[in-house]
N, C-alpha and C positions, 0 to 999 in steps of 0.2 A: 314146823312152820317154813314156809318158803320165805326167802329174803325179800322183804318188800322195803320199798324207800318212798318218802314224801319229802318234798321241799328240802332234799338234802339231808334228811334224817331217816335212819336206818330202823325200822320198826325191831324192837328187842323183845316186847311183850305185848300180848293180846288177850283179851277177855271178852268171849263171845256169848252175847244174849240173842233171843229171837229179835229178828230185823235188823240188827247192828252189833257192833263190837265197839270197846275202848282199846285204844292202842297207847303204848310208850315208845316214843322215838328217841334215838340217841343220834346227835351230830358226831360224825367220826373225825372231821377235821377241825382244827382250830379255828374259831372265828369269834366275831364280837357278839354273835348271837347266842342265846343260852343253849348249854349243852343237852337240854332234853325238853321234850313236849309230849303233852298228852292230847289225843284227839278223840272225838267220837266218829267212827267210821261208818258209813251207810252205802252199801253197794259199791265200794272202791272210792268213794268221795270223803274226804277228811274234813270235819267241821269243829269249830269252837275250840281251837289250840290254847292250851294252858303252857305256856313257856316257863321253863325252871332251869335255875343252874345246878341244883344239888339232886343227885340220883335218888337218895331216900325221900326227900320231900317229893319228887316226881312220882315215885312209887305208892307213896301215901296218897297223892291226888289221884292216880289211877284208880286204886281201891275206892277212894270216897266216892268218885264219879259214879262207879259201877255200884256202889250202895245206895246212893241217890237215886239211881234208875230203878233199882229192884225195890226199894221203898216206894216209890212213885207208882210202880206197877202193881204192888200189892194194895194200895189205897185204891188203884182204880178198879181192880178186881172185887175189893170188899163193898165199893159204891155199886158195883154191878150186881153182886149177889143182894145186896139190901134192896135194889130196884125190883127184883124179880118178884 
């Protein structure tokens, strides 16, 4: 993975889905801002940041966001199949 940054956070993990990805960023310097953030990223634009102080909580948030998106897509696919 190429080194990417957004708003002073270095992206340290990314999970790619069709059309977008979810990423975990880590603040490299000490600031008052939370140390970690998860974002939804679409075409290089970051949305809906969840700012978190604990790395394990941030990782859990990343995986939960991806799981919610996958569940949403499965539901949409099932609705489409029922409608055929």
